GURONU-754173 format. One line per 10 residues: number of its first residue (from 1); their letters; for each residue x, y, z of N, C-alpha, C. Coordinates in steps of 0.05 Angstrom, whole numbers, plus 5000, padded with zeros to 4 digits. Example, Ala and Ser with C-alpha at 12.3 -4.5 7.8 and 13.67 -1.06 7.14 Angstrom:
<rs>
1) AS) 5264 4886 5156 5246 4910 5156 5264 4934 5156 ~ 5257 4955 5142 5273 4979 5143 5258 5001 5157 $
</rs>
This chain:
<rs>
1) MNLPDTPLVR) 6705 1334 0449 6697 1338 0477 6667 1344 0477 ~ 6652 1329 0492 6624 1335 0496 6619 1350 0521 ~ 6609 1375 0519 6604 1392 0542 6574 1393 0547 ~ 6566 1398 0572 6538 1400 0578 6525 1424 0565 ~ 6501 1421 0556 6486 1443 0543 6473 1460 0564 ~ 6485 1483 0571 6475 1500 0592 6482 1529 0586 ~ 6464 1548 0592 6471 1577 0588 6487 1588 0612 ~ 6490 1573 0633 6504 1583 0657 6534 1578 0655 ~ 6549 1600 0652 6578 1599 0650 6590 1620 0668 ~ 6610 1614 0683 6623 1634 0700 6653 1629 0700 $
11) VEKSTFNTRP) 6668 1649 0707 6697 1647 0710 6703 1643 0740 ~ 6716 1621 0747 6722 1615 0774 6750 1623 0781 ~ 6757 1624 0807 6784 1631 0815 6804 1610 0803 ~ 6826 1620 0794 6846 1602 0781 6865 1589 0801 ~ 6864 1597 0827 6880 1585 0847 6863 1568 0865 ~ 6870 1542 0868 6854 1525 0885 6872 1504 0897 ~ 6863 1491 0919 6879 1471 0933 6880 1445 0917 ~ 6901 1430 0920 6903 1404 0907 6893 1382 0925 ~ 6884 1388 0949 6873 1368 0966 6851 1380 0983 ~ 6831 1364 0992 6811 1375 1010 6823 1382 1037 $
21) SDDIEADLVV) 6809 1398 1053 6820 1407 1078 6819 1386 1100 ~ 6801 1366 1097 6799 1346 1117 6819 1323 1112 ~ 6828 1310 1133 6847 1288 1130 6834 1263 1121 ~ 6849 1247 1107 6840 1220 1098 6856 1199 1114 ~ 6842 1180 1126 6856 1160 1141 6847 1132 1132 ~ 6864 1119 1116 6859 1092 1107 6867 1073 1129 ~ 6857 1048 1126 6865 1027 1145 6894 1021 1144 ~ 6905 1020 1120 6934 1014 1117 6943 1023 1089 ~ 6967 1034 1088 6979 1043 1063 7007 1030 1061 ~ 7011 1015 1039 7037 1001 1034 7049 1014 1009 $
31) VLGPPRPPAH) 7075 1022 1011 7088 1035 0989 7111 1017 0980 ~ 7112 1011 0954 7133 0994 0942 7154 1011 0929 ~ 7179 1002 0931 7201 1016 0917 7215 1036 0935 ~ 7234 1051 0925 7249 1070 0940 7232 1094 0949 ~ 7242 1110 0969 7227 1133 0978 7221 1153 0956 ~ 7240 1159 0940 7237 1179 0919 7249 1169 0893 ~ 7234 1165 0872 7205 1164 0873 7196 1135 0880 ~ 7174 1132 0894 7164 1104 0898 7153 1092 0873 ~ 7152 1065 0872 7143 1052 0848 7113 1048 0848 ~ 7101 1043 0871 7072 1037 0871 7063 1039 0900 $
41) AIIVEIQQDK) 7038 1046 0904 7026 1048 0931 7000 1032 0931 ~ 6995 1019 0954 6971 1003 0957 6956 1012 0981 ~ 6931 1020 0977 6913 1028 0999 6897 1003 1007 ~ 6899 0994 1032 6884 0971 1041 6861 0980 1059 ~ 6837 0971 1053 6813 0978 1068 6799 0953 1077 ~ 6792 0951 1102 6776 0929 1113 6747 0937 1115 ~ 6730 0923 1100 6701 0931 1100 6684 0908 1110 ~ 6673 0912 1134 6655 0892 1145 6627 0894 1133 ~ 6620 0917 1123 6593 0922 1112 6595 0941 1088 ~ 6572 0951 1079 6571 0968 1055 6568 0998 1063 $
51) SKEPRQFARY) 6577 1005 1087 6572 1032 1097 6589 1053 1083 ~ 6612 1046 1072 6629 1066 1059 6621 1070 1030 ~ 6618 1095 1022 6612 1101 0994 6636 1094 0976 ~ 6632 1077 0956 6655 1068 0939 6671 1092 0927 ~ 6658 1114 0922 6673 1137 0910 6694 1147 0929 ~ 6692 1141 0955 6713 1149 0974 6739 1136 0966 ~ 6738 1111 0956 6763 1098 0948 6777 1112 0925 ~ 6761 1123 0906 6773 1138 0885 6786 1164 0896 ~ 6773 1175 0916 6784 1199 0928 6810 1192 0942 ~ 6811 1170 0957 6835 1161 0970 6858 1158 0950 $
61) AAALWLMLGC) 6852 1144 0928 6873 1138 0908 6883 1164 0896 ~ 6866 1183 0890 6874 1208 0877 6891 1224 0897 ~ 6883 1225 0922 6899 1241 0942 6927 1229 0946 ~ 6928 1202 0947 6954 1190 0951 6972 1193 0926 ~ 6959 1192 0902 6974 1196 0877 6986 1224 0877 ~ 6971 1244 0886 6981 1272 0886 7004 1274 0906 ~ 7002 1260 0929 7022 1262 0950 7048 1248 0942 ~ 7046 1223 0930 7070 1207 0925 7079 1209 0896 ~ 7061 1215 0878 7069 1217 0850 7073 1190 0837 ~ 7060 1169 0846 7063 1142 0834 7035 1130 0831 $
71) DVSVLVICPS) 7034 1107 0816 7009 1093 0812 6999 1082 0839 ~ 6972 1081 0842 6960 1073 0867 6939 1052 0861 ~ 6939 1031 0877 6918 1010 0876 6903 1010 0903 ~ 6877 1003 0901 6861 1000 0926 6853 0971 0929 ~ 6861 0960 0952 6854 0932 0959 6833 0932 0982 ~ 6810 0920 0976 6789 0920 0996 6786 0891 1005 ~ 6788 0886 1032 6785 0860 1044 6758 0858 1057 ~ 6742 0838 1049 6714 0836 1059 6709 0808 1069 ~ 6698 0805 1093 6692 0778 1103 6666 0767 1092 ~ 6650 0784 1079 6624 0776 1069 6624 0776 1038 $
81) RIVADYYAQP) 6612 0755 1026 6610 0754 0997 6594 0777 0986 ~ 6572 0784 1000 6555 0806 0990 6570 0832 0990 ~ 6586 0837 1011 6601 0862 1013 6624 0861 0992 ~ 6636 0838 0988 6658 0836 0968 6647 0842 0940 ~ 6624 0831 0934 6612 0836 0907 6605 0865 0904 ~ 6596 0878 0925 6589 0906 0924 6613 0924 0917 ~ 6636 0919 0930 6659 0935 0926 6676 0927 0902 ~ 6669 0904 0890 6684 0895 0866 6676 0910 0841 ~ 6654 0925 0842 6645 0939 0819 6662 0964 0813 ~ 6666 0970 0787 6681 0994 0780 6669 1019 0793 $
91) VESGLTGYRL) 6687 1037 0801 6678 1062 0815 6679 1085 0795 ~ 6657 1096 0788 6656 1120 0771 6661 1144 0788 ~ 6683 1158 0783 6690 1181 0799 6674 1206 0793 ~ 6662 1207 0769 6649 1231 0760 6667 1247 0742 ~ 6693 1240 0740 6712 1253 0722 6715 1236 0697 ~ 6713 1248 0674 6715 1233 0649 6741 1218 0647 ~ 6740 1192 0642 6764 1176 0639 6775 1166 0665 ~ 6765 1175 0688 6776 1166 0714 6756 1146 0726 ~ 6762 1121 0722 6746 1099 0734 6765 1081 0750 ~ 6758 1077 0775 6774 1061 0793 6762 1033 0795 $
101) RPWVLGPDSI) 6780 1013 0792 6771 0985 0796 6786 0974 0820 ~ 6774 0973 0843 6788 0963 0866 6794 0933 0864 ~ 6815 0924 0876 6821 0895 0880 6806 0887 0905 ~ 6792 0865 0904 6775 0857 0927 6783 0828 0934 ~ 6788 0824 0960 6792 0797 0972 6768 0791 0989 ~ 6753 0770 0981 6730 0761 0996 6734 0734 1008 ~ 6714 0722 1020 6717 0696 1033 6725 0674 1013 ~ 6718 0677 0988 6725 0656 0968 6755 0657 0961 ~ 6768 0680 0967 6796 0684 0960 6815 0679 0984 ~ 6803 0676 1008 6820 0672 1032 6813 0645 1044 $
111) PAIIDPHEAA) 6832 0626 1046 6825 0600 1057 6820 0600 1087 ~ 6805 0580 1096 6801 0576 1124 6823 0559 1135 ~ 6842 0570 1149 6866 0556 1159 6860 0544 1186 ~ 6859 0517 1188 6853 0504 1213 6877 0487 1222 ~ 6898 0487 1207 6923 0473 1214 6943 0492 1227 ~ 6950 0489 1252 6969 0507 1266 6995 0509 1251 ~ 7005 0487 1239 7031 0488 1225 7029 0506 1201 ~ 7006 0505 1186 7003 0522 1163 7000 0551 1172 ~ 6985 0556 1195 6982 0583 1205 7009 0594 1213 ~ 7027 0578 1225 7053 0588 1234 7070 0594 1209 $
121) AHPELAAMSV) 7067 0579 1188 7083 0584 1164 7074 0609 1149 ~ 7048 0616 1152 7037 0639 1138 7020 0656 1157 ~ 7032 0668 1177 7017 0683 1197 7000 0706 1186 ~ 7011 0719 1165 6995 0741 1154 6969 0731 1141 ~ 6971 0708 1128 6947 0697 1116 6928 0685 1137 ~ 6940 0674 1158 6924 0664 1181 6909 0686 1194 ~ 6921 0710 1196 6907 0733 1208 6882 0740 1192 ~ 6885 0741 1165 6862 0746 1148 6841 0724 1150 ~ 6851 0699 1153 6833 0677 1155 6815 0680 1180 ~ 6827 0690 1202 6811 0695 1226 6790 0716 1221 $
131) MVHGHNRKVV) 6797 0737 1207 6778 0758 1202 6754 0748 1186 ~ 6760 0731 1166 6739 0722 1147 6724 0697 1158 ~ 6739 0678 1169 6728 0652 1176 6729 0648 1207 ~ 6732 0669 1222 6735 0667 1251 6711 0656 1266 ~ 6688 0654 1253 6665 0642 1266 6670 0612 1270 ~ 6689 0601 1254 6697 0573 1258 6718 0573 1280 ~ 6711 0561 1303 6729 0561 1326 6756 0549 1319 ~ 6757 0529 1301 6782 0516 1295 6802 0535 1281 ~ 6791 0555 1267 6808 0575 1254 6822 0592 1275 ~ 6807 0601 1295 6819 0617 1316 6838 0601 1333 $
141) EAFATALADV) 6832 0576 1339 6849 0559 1355 6876 0554 1341 ~ 6874 0549 1314 6899 0545 1299 6916 0570 1299 ~ 6904 0593 1297 6918 0619 1297 6932 0623 1324 ~ 6917 0618 1346 6928 0622 1373 6951 0603 1378 ~ 6948 0578 1370 6969 0558 1374 6994 0565 1358 ~ 6990 0575 1333 7012 0582 1316 7028 0605 1328 ~ 7014 0626 1338 7028 0649 1349 7045 0642 1374 ~ 7036 0621 1389 7051 0613 1412 7078 0601 1404 ~ 7080 0591 1379 7105 0578 1370 7121 0596 1351 ~ 7109 0618 1342 7123 0636 1323 7143 0653 1338 $
151) TDEHAPDYFE) 7168 0653 1329 7189 0669 1342 7193 0696 1328 ~ 7178 0700 1307 7179 0726 1292 7172 0748 1312 ~ 7188 0770 1311 7182 0793 1329 7156 0806 1322 ~ 7145 0801 1298 7120 0813 1291 7095 0797 1299 ~ 7100 0775 1314 7077 0758 1322 7055 0773 1336 ~ 7062 0792 1355 7041 0807 1368 7025 0824 1348 ~ 7039 0833 1327 7025 0850 1307 7004 0833 1292 ~ 7010 0808 1286 6991 0791 1272 6966 0788 1289 ~ 6969 0784 1315 6946 0782 1332 6930 0808 1332 ~ 6944 0830 1333 6931 0856 1334 6915 0861 1308 $
161) YAYSMSAPEI) 6928 0854 1285 6914 0858 1260 6889 0841 1259 ~ 6891 0816 1266 6868 0798 1266 6846 0808 1284 ~ 6854 0817 1308 6834 0827 1327 6820 0852 1317 ~ 6835 0871 1307 6824 0897 1299 6807 0894 1274 ~ 6813 0875 1257 6798 0872 1232 6773 0855 1235 ~ 6770 0841 1257 6748 0822 1260 6723 0835 1271 ~ 6700 0821 1265 6674 0830 1276 6673 0825 1306 ~ 6655 0838 1320 6654 0835 1350 6651 0807 1359 ~ 6635 0790 1346 6631 0763 1355 6657 0746 1352 ~ 6673 0752 1332 6698 0738 1328 6718 0748 1350 $
171) RRLMEEIMKS) 6718 0774 1356 6735 0784 1377 6729 0770 1404 ~ 6704 0766 1410 6697 0753 1435 6707 0725 1435 ~ 6706 0711 1413 6717 0684 1411 6747 0684 1415 ~ 6761 0703 1403 6790 0706 1406 6797 0710 1435 ~ 6782 0727 1449 6787 0733 1477 6784 0708 1494 ~ 6762 0693 1488 6757 0668 1503 6780 0649 1500 ~ 6789 0645 1475 6811 0626 1470 6837 0635 1481 ~ 6843 0661 1478 6869 0671 1488 6871 0672 1518 ~ 6848 0676 1532 6848 0676 1561 6855 0649 1572 ~ 6848 0628 1557 6855 0601 1566 6883 0592 1558 $
181) ASTEWPVYSP) 6897 0609 1542 6924 0602 1534 6943 0611 1556 ~ 6966 0597 1558 6985 0604 1579 7004 0627 1570 ~ 7004 0633 1544 7022 0654 1534 7012 0682 1541 ~ 7029 0700 1549 7022 0728 1553 7026 0743 1527 ~ 7007 0760 1520 7008 0773 1494 7011 0803 1497 ~ 7036 0814 1493 7040 0843 1496 7031 0858 1472 ~ 7005 0858 1467 6994 0873 1444 6974 0893 1454 ~ 6961 0907 1436 6949 0932 1443 6919 0934 1440 ~ 6905 0911 1436 6876 0912 1437 6868 0916 1466 ~ 6844 0927 1471 6835 0931 1499 6836 0905 1515 $
191) FAREHFGRGK) 6828 0883 1502 6829 0857 1516 6857 0850 1524 ~ 6876 0853 1505 6903 0844 1509 6917 0862 1530 ~ 6911 0888 1530 6923 0905 1550 6914 0896 1578 ~ 6888 0890 1581 6878 0881 1607 6890 0855 1615 ~ 6891 0836 1595 6900 0809 1601 6930 0809 1608 ~ 6946 0823 1591 6975 0823 1595 6982 0839 1621 ~ 6968 0861 1625 6973 0877 1649 6967 0862 1674 ~ 6945 0846 1674 6939 0830 1698 6960 0809 1702 ~ 6969 0795 1681 6990 0775 1684 7016 0786 1693 ~ 7022 0810 1684 7048 0823 1692 7046 0830 1722 $
201) AEGQAEEAGR) 7024 0841 1731 7021 0848 1759 7022 0824 1777 ~ 7009 0802 1768 7009 0777 1784 7038 0767 1786 ~ 7053 0768 1765 7081 0759 1765 7098 0775 1784 ~ 7093 0802 1785 7109 0819 1803 7102 0813 1832 ~ 7076 0807 1838 7068 0801 1865 7081 0774 1874 ~ 7081 0755 1857 7093 0729 1863 7123 0733 1869 ~ 7136 0749 1853 7165 0753 1858 7170 0768 1884 ~ 7153 0787 1890 7156 0802 1916 7151 0783 1939 ~ 7131 0766 1938 7126 0747 1959 7149 0728 1964 ~ 7162 0719 1942 7185 0701 1945 7208 0717 1958 $
211) SVLLVLAARG) 7211 0742 1952 7232 0758 1963 7229 0761 1993 ~ 7204 0766 2002 7198 0768 2031 7207 0742 2045 ~ 7199 0719 2034 7206 0694 2047 7236 0689 2047 ~ 7250 0697 2025 7279 0693 2024 7293 0709 2045 ~ 7284 0735 2049 7297 0752 2069 7292 0740 2097 ~ 7268 0730 2102 7262 0719 2129 7279 0694 2133 ~ 7281 0677 2112 7297 0653 2115 7327 0660 2120 ~ 7337 0680 2106 7365 0688 2109 7370 0698 2137 ~ 7350 0709 2150 7353 0720 2177 7348 0698 2198 ~ 7342 0673 2189 7339 0651 2208 7312 0646 2219 $
221) FNVPDDIRDR) 7291 0659 2207 7264 0654 2216 7253 0628 2204 ~ 7239 0613 2221 7225 0590 2212 7196 0598 2207 ~ 7188 0601 2182 7162 0612 2175 7141 0590 2175 ~ 7121 0592 2192 7100 0571 2193 7082 0573 2168 ~ 7067 0552 2163 7051 0551 2139 7030 0573 2136 ~ 7017 0581 2159 6996 0601 2157 7008 0628 2148 ~ 7031 0635 2159 7044 0660 2151 7055 0658 2122 ~ 7066 0635 2116 7076 0631 2088 7053 0635 2068 ~ 7029 0623 2074 7006 0625 2057 6997 0654 2054 ~ 6997 0668 2077 6988 0696 2077 7006 0713 2058 $
231) ITTCADLAQL) 7031 0707 2058 7050 0722 2041 7047 0714 2012 ~ 7046 0688 2006 7046 0679 1978 7019 0684 1964 ~ 6998 0687 1979 6971 0691 1967 6964 0721 1965 ~ 6981 0738 1976 6976 0767 1975 6981 0777 1946 ~ 6962 0791 1935 6964 0802 1908 6969 0832 1908 ~ 6971 0844 1932 6975 0873 1935 7005 0879 1935 ~ 7015 0889 1912 7044 0893 1909 7054 0913 1929 ~ 7039 0935 1935 7048 0955 1954 7051 0942 1982 ~ 7032 0925 1989 7033 0912 2015 7057 0894 2017 ~ 7062 0879 1996 7085 0861 1996 7111 0876 1998 $
241) ETWLARAATT) 7113 0899 1985 7137 0915 1987 7141 0926 2015 ~ 7119 0932 2029 7121 0940 2057 7132 0917 2074 ~ 7120 0894 2070 7130 0870 2085 7159 0864 2079 ~ 7168 0868 2055 7195 0863 2047 7214 0882 2062 ~ 7206 0907 2064 7223 0926 2079 7224 0919 2109 ~ 7202 0910 2120 7201 0903 2149 7216 0877 2154 ~ 7216 0859 2134 7230 0833 2137 7260 0836 2143 ~ 7271 0858 2134 7300 0863 2138 7307 0871 2166 ~ 7287 0881 2182 7293 0892 2208 7276 0880 2231 ~ 7254 0867 2225 7236 0858 2246 7249 0837 2264 $
251) QTLQGLFDEV) 7242 0839 2290 7253 0820 2309 7235 0796 2313 ~ 7210 0798 2304 7191 0776 2306 7175 0774 2280 ~ 7164 0750 2275 7147 0747 2251 7122 0764 2253 ~ 7111 0767 2277 7087 0783 2280 7093 0812 2273 ~ 7118 0821 2278 7126 0848 2273 7124 0855 2243 ~ 7124 0834 2227 7122 0838 2198 7095 0850 2191 ~ 7074 0843 2206 7047 0851 2200 7036 0874 2217 ~ 7051 0880 2239 7041 0901 2256 7041 0928 2242 ~ 7018 0942 2245 7016 0969 2233 7028 0989 2253 ~ 7041 1009 2242 7053 1029 2258 7032 1048 2267 $
261) G) 7029 1052 2294 7007 1068 2304 7014 1098 2303 $
</rs>
């Protein structure tokens, strides 16, 4: 054992924590095998740039090893060749004999999927293809088309993974393409919440408008085109519900719209 040559020696406390006090939050952790004991754990990190210190990955692996008691690998997914090369280097932890070699997936390892049938067959790979090659519009279009046909219950998750892992300019392209699609996406990105919520509200308004007209027709009213248009083009759900309640008792069509003084 080679020790540093120094006259400074002290006795430290013999009780210490096995983990730092702050929490570690990786992008994704996948555990293989049974709960106790697990066979292997994989830490997945998405790196758009070189902002994270590589030694952090060694810290992640050590903390997860202490928690689970199994071997741990670190997988780094990078859309840039420069970033992939940077994180592919061995990580010297500073502890003798502890060197981490992350597994790295860069643009050369992930194909650009532009065939919707291939994207539907491999949605998880298609999501990564969007992250890495999403500047190519055909890649995003193939991914969007594939998800419209995928019956897998995890289809919304694939969209969410691709959206959250992608750079801002790719996200904007995804939003542009998905807004033009007829499918509603119940996923959780800010764009999707807004898009899906708007579509859901519009659908409720249309249904309420149809209900108002059905009640009027059942009561024998002949609804002229101008009133029919006023009802069917109204997007205010609360207003439509008011009209629906009045439609059950009003004696005239004008009474549907009269405000109570």
